[in-house]
N, C-alpha and C positions, 0 to 999 in steps of 0.2 A: 550549481557547484556540487559535485559528488564527493563525499568524504569517504576516506578509506574505511573498510570494514575492520573492526578491532582485531580480528584474527588473521589479517593479511600480513604477509611478510614479503621480503624482497625476492624470495625464492619462487619460482614458477610452481603453482599448485598442480598436483597430479589430476588425472581425469576424475577420480572419485570425489576429490575435494571440490573441483569445479562443478561437477554435477550436483553435489550436495548444496553448494551455494546457489546454483541456478534454481534448484527446486525450492529453496527457502525464499528466493526473490519472487518466484512465480506465485508461491503461496501468499506472500505479503501483498503482491499486486492484486491477486484475486480477492483478498479480504478488503483491500482499499476500494475496489470496484463494488463489492457488496455493500459496504458502508455508504458509499456515495449513492448507489441505487436506492438503498433504503431511505436516504434523505430526500430523494426525488420521487419516491413512489407516490402515485396519485390514484385515489379512489375516484372513479368517474364522476360521482356526485359531489365531490369536495375539491376545493383548491388545496394545493400544497402550501402550507404556511412558509413564508420566506425563511423563518428561523430554522425550520427543519432542514431545508435545502442547505442553508449556511452551515448548520451543525454537521451534516453529513460530509460536506466538502472539507470542513475544518478537521474532522476526525480522520478522513482519508489522507489528508495532507500530513497530519501529525504521524499517522502510521507509516507513511512512506519515509518521512524525515527520520523517524526513530530507527528505521532499518537501513538508513544511508542510501536510499534510492532517490 
């Protein structure tokens, strides 16, 4: 379920507002991917602790939720 962004109104936003929002969403998605990848990083000689993978997934999820994605 997608929640409306706090600055959304019933009026159709202009191109600049839509572009700005899209850029913010892409930045948020990129950060979520970075957090998730960090949690899954693997040094060839070591196993990834399950807690690290879970922590990365949780942080990525919280980041997306906080931005309404």
